[in-house]
C-alpha positions, -999 to 999 in steps of 0.1 A, spaced: 0 0 0 13 35 -9 -7 65 3 -5 91 -25 -31 116 -13 -53 128 15 -85 140 -1 -119 146 15 -147 132 -5 -182 146 3 -211 121 2 -248 123 10 -255 104 41 -289 97 57 -303 132 63 -269 150 60 -235 150 44 -207 127 55 -170 128 46 -147 101 35 -109 103 33 -94 91 0 -58 79 3 -51 70 -33 -65 54 -64 -93 31 -51 -80 35 -16 -103 48 12 -96 52 49 -115 26 70 -97 27 104 -64 29 121 -46 9 147 -12 18 161 -2 -18 161 -12 -28 126 -14 6 108 -39 23 86 -67 1 73 -80 9 38 -108 -4 16 -111 -3 -22 -149 3 -21 -160 37 -10 -192 21 5 -171 4 32 -150 35 40 -153 53 74 -180 80 74 -170 111 92 -197 135 104 -181 168 96 -155 183 73 -137 197 104 -133 162 119 -122 148 85 -95 175 84 -84 167 119 -83 130 111 -61 137 81 -37 157 103 -36 128 128 -30 102 100 -2 124 84 15 130 117 14 94 131 17 72 100 41 71 71 31 69 34 28 31 36 3 33 65 26 22 92 31 40 124 61 62 124 89 48 146 91 80 166 54 76 174 55 39 183 46 46 219 26 78 214 -10 65 211 -30 98 212 -63 93 194 -84 122 180 -102 139 209 -135 157 211 -151 180 237 -187 188 244 -192 210 214 -177 185 190 -196 156 205 -228 175 201 -220 183 165 -212 146 158 -246 136 172 -266 164 157 -275 176 192 -269 208 211 -246 209 241 -274 210 266 -287 177 254 -253 161 259 -252 176 294 -286 161 302 -276 127 290 -243 129 311 -264 139 342 -287 109 337 -257 85 333 -267 77 297 -236 90 280 -201 76 276 -178 83 305 -152 110 294 -116 100 294 -108 132 313 -125 162 328 -106 194 323 -115 229 335 -129 235 301 -151 205 303 -152 167 295 -133 151 267 -138 119 249 -121 100 221 -136 105 187 -142 67 186 -162 67 219 -187 92 205 -187 75 171 -194 41 187 -221 57 209 -237 73 178 -236 41 158 -251 21 187 -281 44 188 -290 38 152 
């Protein structure tokens, strides 16, 4: 595998747009794992759907910084496993909710536990919120 580009492809999702990362000719981003590298698919229908262009751009930055052009983790990042993170506003955007609705679900114990609570608010991994969203479908 040779990554030749990082291009955002806009697609119509159910009710709104979704974004897919194209990594080369018939290569689309599916997932990543620091132990095995970037996972790609050749069918855009199986590619990871990202809820906003902003998150897609952040994911591209993460992939470019942590992985080489063959999809393997860069040696200097071998023990740096920092996944993309989201705060309250980003989680709300991913779910199509407002921040108050997230706070209500947190208070009721019906929302994923944040990985950390900062002075600015709770933070989760992108994957936590993505999994939560997908489980609600």
